[in-house]
C-alpha positions in Angstrom: -19.8 -10.2 -19.6 -19.8 -13.1 -17.2 -16.6 -14.6 -15.8 -16.8 -18.4 -16.0 -13.3 -19.0 -14.5 -13.4 -20.7 -11.1 -12.4 -18.6 -8.1 -8.8 -18.8 -7.2 -8.1 -20.7 -4.0 -7.1 -18.5 -1.0 -3.4 -19.5 -1.1 -3.2 -18.6 -4.7 -4.8 -15.2 -4.0 -2.3 -14.5 -1.3 0.6 -15.4 -3.6 -0.9 -13.1 -6.3 -1.1 -10.2 -3.9 2.6 -10.8 -2.8 3.7 -11.0 -6.5 1.9 -7.8 -7.3 3.4 -6.0 -4.3 6.9 -7.1 -5.5 6.2 -6.2 -9.2 4.1 -3.1 -9.3 5.6 0.4 -8.7 2.5 2.6 -8.2 -0.2 2.2 -5.6 -3.2 4.3 -4.8 -3.1 5.9 -1.4 -6.4 7.0 0.3 -6.3 9.1 3.5 -8.5 11.5 5.3 -7.9 14.6 7.4 -9.4 15.2 10.9 -12.6 16.6 9.3 -12.9 13.5 7.2 -12.0 15.3 3.9 -10.6 12.4 1.7 -7.5 12.5 -0.4 -6.6 9.9 -3.0 -3.2 9.9 -4.9 -0.9 7.4 -6.7 2.5 7.1 -5.1 5.5 4.9 -5.8 6.1 2.2 -3.2 8.2 -0.7 -2.2 7.0 -3.9 -0.3 9.8 -4.4 2.2 9.8 -6.5 5.4 6.0 -7.1 5.4 5.3 -3.4 5.1 4.6 -0.9 2.3 7.0 2.0 2.2 6.0 5.3 0.6 7.7 8.6 0.3 5.9 12.0 -0.1 6.2 15.6 1.0 5.4 15.9 4.7 3.5 19.2 4.0 1.1 17.9 1.3 -2.3 16.5 2.3 -1.3 12.9 2.0 1.8 13.5 4.1 -0.1 15.3 6.8 -3.0 12.8 6.8 -0.6 9.8 7.1 1.3 11.6 9.9 -1.6 12.9 11.8 -4.2 10.2 11.2 -1.9 7.2 11.1 -4.2 5.2 8.8 -4.4 4.5 5.0 -6.3 2.5 2.5 -4.1 1.3 -0.4 -5.3 -0.1 -3.6 -3.7 -2.0 -6.6 -5.4 -2.9 -9.8 -8.5 -2.0 -11.7 -12.1 -3.0 -11.1 -11.7 -6.6 -12.4 -8.5 -7.3 -10.4 -8.6 -5.6 -7.0 -6.3 -5.6 -4.0 -7.3 -3.4 -1.1 -5.0 -2.9 2.0 -5.9 -1.1 5.2 -3.0 -0.2 7.3 -1.4 1.8 10.1 1.1 4.4 9.1 4.3 5.3 10.8 6.3 8.5 9.8 10.0 8.8 9.5 11.9 11.9 8.5 14.1 11.5 5.4 17.3 11.0 7.5 15.5 8.7 10.1 14.1 6.2 7.5 15.5 2.8 8.0 18.4 2.5 5.5 17.3 -1.0 4.3 13.8 0.3 3.5 15.2 3.4 1.7 17.6 1.2 -0.2 14.8 -1.1 -1.3 12.8 1.9 -2.5 15.8 3.3 -4.4 16.4 -0.1 -6.0 12.8 -0.5 -7.1 12.1 3.1 -8.3 15.5 4.5 -9.2 14.7 7.5 -7.0 16.3 8.5 -3.7 14.0 11.1 -1.9 16.7 11.6 0.7 18.8 13.4 -2.0 16.1 15.9 -2.9 16.4 19.6 -2.1 12.8 19.7 -1.0 11.9 17.8 2.2 10.4 14.4 1.9 9.1 11.9 4.6 9.0 8.2 4.6 5.9 6.3 5.6 5.7 2.6 6.6 2.2 1.3 6.2 1.8 -2.1 8.1 -1.1 -4.0 6.7 -4.0 -4.8 9.1 -6.4 -6.1 6.4 -6.0 -7.3 2.9 -8.7 -8.1 0.4 -8.3 -9.4 -3.1 -10.7 -10.5 -5.8 -11.2 -10.9 -9.6 -14.7 -9.7 -10.3 -17.9 -10.7 -8.5 -17.4 -14.4 -8.5 -14.4 -14.0 -6.1 -16.0 -11.8 -3.6 -16.6 -14.7 -1.3 -13.3 -15.4 0.4 -11.7 -12.0 -0.5 -10.5 -11.4 3.1 -6.9 -12.6 3.1 -5.7 -10.8 6.2 -7.4 -9.5 9.4 -6.0 -7.8 12.4 -2.6 -7.9 10.8 -2.4 -11.7 10.4 -2.8 -13.5 7.1 -5.9 -15.8 7.3 -4.4 -18.1 4.6 
């Protein structure tokens, strides 16, 4: 099946990414341990103050990898509508998480990990690179952010 729609202009792609970050609740989180063993899980998230905020248990593979490796690749969408985000991760204990970020997460998801009996950690992922495309015809021009700065 061939897509005959014209490619979206870069500014439209950026706005579409920002709209999805505001609207969607789940994001794929890919990390790796020190030996390169990959881990891929979906997590709830919130886009707040130009960062993606995630909560997970600090003892599970994703929590350890985010804390120890400090990097993640995040993905939204399916194979015909892709957003890939590479970023640096910063770890906060549940009580050290910035209140505004924790409040934004609660408002979006209806869940406050700080109230759980089991320990949770908060992770801020600051985007360094963002790519977005609809199918093959949009591969050209898919890089919307490089080195932490929007290119459009």
